[in-house]
N, C-alpha and C positions, 0 to 999 in steps of 0.2 A: 501495498500500501504506500510507505514512505516511495516507492520509484513514481511514482504513475504521475505525481505532476513534475516533472524534472523529465523524465520520457514525452508529455504532450507539450514542454517548452522544445526540448530539443527537436525533436521535430518541424514543427512550426517555421524553426529557425533554421532547419533541413532545407523547406518550399522557400524558403528565403534566398536560401542558399546558391537556390537555379534559377533568379530571377533576369541573370546577367545573358543568359537565353532568349527572353521575350524580349529583354528592353534592348539589343543587338540587334533582334530582325525587325522590331518596329522603326532604331534605326536609319535601317536599307534602305524602308520607304518612305525619307523623304521626315518621320517624326524628329519633334527637338523636345532634350528633357519633361521641358515641363506641358508638353501635350502628352508625355508620356505618364508621369503625375496627375493627369486630366481624366485618361484614358483608365488605369488604377482606381484612383478614387471614382469616377464616376459608374465606368463597369462595372464593381463592385457594386456601389450604392443600389445601381437599380436589380446587378440579380439577385444583391440580398430582398428587394424590400419585394422583387417579384413575388420572388422562394416565400417570405414571410404572408404576404394579403396570401394567397392560394394552399398556405399548408400549416400555418403557425402565427395564425393572426393574432392569440394571445401575447405575444414574444413580441408583439410592435407598439402594445402599452407600457407609458414610462411618465414618468413622475415631474411636469417642468422644471422642479428646482434641478435638477440632475442635468440639464443638456449641458451647462455653462460645463462641465465634468466632459458632457462626451464631446461637446465643441475643443476643450484642451487634446483629448484623443487626437481629434482627427484635424482642426486649425495649427495650433500649437505642435504635437508631434507630428501626424501625419505627412501633411502638407509641404511645414518648413522643412522638416528635416528631410523629405530627396529632394523639392529645392535645392537646398545648399549641399545637397551629395550630391547630385548633376551640378553645380554647379563647380568646385571647386574638380573634378572628374576633366569638364572644358579647359578651366585656367591652369590644370601642370597634371595630374595622374592618374589613374583609378589607384593603384596602388596606395597614394597620398591619402584620397577620396576613405577606401574605406579602415589602413589606420586612425583616422581622427575621426571615421562617425563609432568608430569601439572604444574611444575616448565614454559613450555613451555609461558603461557601464558603472565608473567610477563616479557619475555625478546621480546618476541613481541612487547608489547605496551614500552617497553624503546626503540625497532629499531626501532616502527614506528616514537618512539617522532623524532628521532636521522634523516631518512631518510627522512620523511612522514610530519614531522613538525606537525604530530596530537598531539591533544591539550590531557595533562597529567589532567583531568578532578574528579571534587572528585569523580564522581561517577565509572568512573576505578577504582580508586584509593581506596575507596569500595569493589569492585567486584576482586580486586584480593584478599585483605587478605579474603574476604569469601571464595571466592576459591581454594588459600591456609588453611586455616582453615577446608574446609570444603574434599575436597581431602582426608586429613590424616584421618578425624576422617570417610568417608566412606572407605576408606580402614584401620579403622584398625589401623594406622600407630599411635595414639594419640587416649586416652593416657596409653595407656599401654608400648610406644616407640619400639625404633627400634632393638634393642639385640646391640651387635657387630658384627657391619659394619665397614669395612675397608674404610680407607680414599678413595679410590682407585676405591673402587663400587659405594660408595657416587660420585663422579666426575664423571665414568661412565654415571649414573645416571645422574647428568644435564647439562652434554651432550648431549646424549638425548632429556631431555627438549630443549637445545640450537635450535639442526638440527632441530628441532617438529613445535618451533618456526618460521622455515627460509622457510616454505612453503608459508603461508601467507608473507612475503616478497616479496620473487622472487616473485612470483605469481600475487601481486599485482604491479609491471610494465607493468605483461601483462597480465591482467583482465580485464583491458577494452579491448581491441586491437584483441584480439584474442574469441573465443567458448569455453566454457571453459569444453569441449570435448579436444579442439586440446589442450589445455594444459595438462589436464591430460595421454591426448596415449603420446605424446614427453618428462611431468616430466616420468610416467613411462617406455618409454624405452631407455632413457639414465641412470631411472638409472637398466635395465635390463644388457644395455650392461659391467654394471660397476661391478654388485654384480655375478653373473650368472660364471662368467667363474671363480669366489676363492670356489663354490660350491663345489657339489656332487650330482648334477643332472644326470650328464652323465653319470654316474655310477647306473640311478636308473630307468633307462625307463622305464624296465617291471615295477616297482612299482606304478611310471606312470598310469596305463592302467588298475592296480582295482579299482573295484566298487568302495571299499569308500575315495579313494582317490580320482576319480574323483569326485568324489559327493560331498569329503569338498574343493579341488579346488578350483571347482566351487562356490560354496557359497564362500569362499574367494574371489577371483577372482569380480563375478563379483559383486556381494550385499556387502562384506567388502569392497571393492575398488573401483572397475570402478564407482559406483551408490553413494561410501562417498564420496569420488573424485568432480564427477562433481556437485554432488548436494551443498558441501562447496563453490567448486570455484566460483560459479553460485550464492550464497551468498557473495560471499568477494566479487566479483564483484562492489557489490550496498553496502555495506557496509565496515566501515575501517576494520581494520586489526587485532586494538588492540580488537576492539568489536566481530568482530568474532569470536579470536582467542578462549575469555574469554569462552560466547557461546559455543564453543567445547567443554569445559569442562563437558556438560553434560552426556559425552560418561561412566564414571568411576561412574553415575550412572543408564543409560542402565546393564554395564557387570554386576552392582550386583544386581538389578533387574532380569535376565539370569538366575545366580548365585539361588536366592530363588526360581524362578519358576522350575526349568530344574532341578538344582542339590540336592535341599532340602535344599539352605543353610538359617540360620537362621539372622536378621536384629536384631543386638542390637540397646540400645537409644543412645548408639555413631554414633551408623551407621545412623539413621534417622535424628541425629544432623548436619550430615556432608552432606544429600543428601537438607535437609532442606537447607544448608549455599549455596550450588551447586547453589541451585535454587534462589537463594535471589541472586547468584553474577548476573544470567540471567536473570532477574529482569534488575538489576541495566546497563547493556549492549544493552537494549533497546532503541532505539532513541526513546523520545516520543513526541510529537506535537501537537500544538491543533489547530482545526478547525480556520480560521483566515474569517472572516465576510467579505462578497463581496459590 
């Protein structure tokens, strides 16, 4: 039973890890980063609300006082962290973007300590150190160095990690009172209402009907968004925010293996060391309890 929540979080993170397959596919059809964010949020909101309206209408019922928390998950987390993340990729590199994004667990642990009084244990401290080192090694930032990166780019990348962390914080306020599908649906709705008007999707309606775009959009929406967020949120409801966020750093490991298996990327010894560090961080986040004899 103690492993169920971590496994749910790990499953969600793994689906996040394959998102690059679909994003790169959409880029090939001329979609911009903000277009992809709009497809992700808008498509997910549409699918979820249609499904709930047809089969689980009771899950659409929320209390108005909780709307700020859903908006926090959607706008302040999903919309902004995606925009910041893709901006760093444009300005610098995917490797730097991933490393800076995964400073998120540090923000989660600190914010969870502030808002939820979650203890900063020795295990969490070790996990955070392993996470930072592991992500840097896994994506090649260490030991080669990051090159010439502006302070603005680094700042935007750190903001992506901060906004990424906010999903765990805002989600924690409603995770115990709503189904994970409900939380994901309203988070995506608020994100889409914010980002779609700023995107260029209105001028790409014909492109959206192409088979390749539909396939990549479907994978992005159904697998790397809806399923991933539902699994992560379900796990979050049963464990501490800090532990859940650190577990989610399994995502870059999955992304690297996807590159090796599908794109012929090779793993260096430094990347293997980074993967080992991240898996070690996962180990330190799992709460182990001894069985008590009756």
